[in-house]
N, C-alpha and C positions, 0 to 999 in steps of 0.2 A: 392420454397419459404423457407426462413430460419426461424428457430425458434428464438424468441427474449427472452432474459433472462437478469436479473440484475446481475451486477458484481461489486465487490469491487476493488477499486484502490489500488495497492501495493506500488506505488511511484508516484510522480507528473507526470501527462500526460496531453496533450491537445487533446480533441476529439470534433469534430464538433464546433470548435471555443470557447469551454469552457474549462477552466483549472480545473483539479481535483487533489486533494491531497490525500495522503495515508489515507485510511479508508472511503473515499467518495464512495457513491453508484453511479454507472454509469448505468442508467436505459435502458432497452430494447436494448441491443446490439445484432446484428445479428452474426451468426457464422463467417462471413467474417470480421466483425469489430473486433471480438475477436482475430482472427488470425493476423490481422494487429497490434493490440496492444500487442500481445504476453503475456509474463509473467508479464506485468504491471497490469493485472487484474486477479481476482479469482472469480469463481462463488459464488454468495450469496448475502444476504441482510445485511446491516449494523446492528451490535449490538452495539449501541452507549453507552451502559452501563448506560445511564442517566435515563432510564425509571423507575428505582427503586428509584431515588432520586427526592426530591422535588426541586422546583426552588431555594429555600433558600439554600438547601444542595449543589446544583450544583454551586451556586454563591460562597459559602464558600470554596468549593474545588478549584475553579479557583483562588480565592484570595490567598489561601495558595500556590497554584502552582506558582503564580507570584513571591512569595518570594523565590522560589527555582531556578528561572532563573538566569543565569550568566550575570551580567551587560555588560561585554565586548564581549559576544558571539553574533555575528551578526545573527546567525540562531535563536536566541531567541527573537529578536526585529525587528520591522518594521523600515523603514527609518524615519517614523514619530515619533519614540520613544515609540510606544506601544508594548506590548507583542505580539509575533507571535502566531496566533491561532494554528498552527500546533505543535509548541513546547508545548503549554498548553494542547492540545489534548493528546500528548504522556504522559505527566505527570499525568493527571487525569483519563485517560482511557476511556473517552467518547468524542464525537465530540464537540468542543467548537466553536460555531459560533461567528462572530464579535460582535453581539449584547451582548452576554453574556460576552465576553472578555472586551468590553467597560464598562459594568456595574461593573465588578470586578475591572477594572483599575481605574474607578472613585472612588470606595471605598478605594483603596490603596492610591491614590493621596490625598483624603480627610483626611485619617488618618495621613498623613505626616504633615498636618497643625495643628494637635491637640497638 
């Protein structure tokens, strides 16, 4: 029987039908699964860096990060025109879920109309 451990994703991979991006935790991988994924994973739990920040601070950081995205860079934007969560995560240093991205994007869009 294999030991199961959590691993961090080093670059985008698909495992058991789910897509993981850099920094995501992939829970309970067996030794065999780790061998199959190779260097795409590293042992450990995510340190998303957001634990010391309030929700307001996280939101403010993401709003600021949006202003740093390059308008013509396809890696920074979804096909729907929203900021890419992975690009924001790299800029702020903590995992940016879609819900937080959407709240920040709503703020940015609202400030354009003022």
